[in-house]
N, C-alpha and C positions, 0 to 999 in steps of 0.2 A: 428316019423314021424311027417311032418311037418303039421300045422293047417293051412286051408285055409276057406276061405269068399266068397261065391257067392250069389249075385244078382240076383231078378228074377223080370221080367220084361213081361206086356201081350201088343201083339201088334196084331192089326185086321188087315189083308191083303186082298187085293179085286183084284177080277178077272173077266171078262166077259167068260171064257175059263173052268176052272176048279174048285175045291177046290184044286188041291195037285199046283195049279201054287199059287192059292190065297196064300195058306201054303207058300210056296217058295219067294213070295214078301216080304214079310213079314220081312222072315231069313236073305234075301240078302239086304233089308235096313238098318236093323239093322247094319249087319255086315259093314255097310258102315262106320255107326257111334260109332262102340263099338266095346273092342278087346276081344279078347279069348271068342268069344260064345263057350259055351259048349253043354249044350242040347236044343233042342227044342221040347214044348209040345202042341200036337193037343188038346185042351181046348173042341173047340164048334165050328162045323159047322153050318150055314145057307146062306140061298136064300134070296136077296134081289130082290121085286116083284115089276113090273110095270106093269100095263093094262092086269091084269092075268099072265104076262110072266117073266122068270129067265132074272133076268138084269144082277146081278151079283153074282157069288159066294164069299160065304167070309168065312175067317179062324181066330178064333181068338186063337192067339197060344203065350204060356209060353217060356220064355228065358232064360236062366240063362249064366249070364256071372260070370269070375273070377273077386275079387278085384284085384288092382296089390299093389303089396307094395310098401313102400317109401323108395325109395336108399338113 
């Protein structure tokens, strides 16, 4: 069985709509600059509040991607 190595990074996505949208934003942004994303795990959800009202949903997401072999 071949051996693999993965890197895990943490991102925070934000949205004025929902936590789902915030998590999706983080993953979609990561996929624009990283290849071979494998797993995304929502680690924490929180809210940004202004004047007593919810201003934004925030999702902290751990994303893993596989290191590529050098040819």
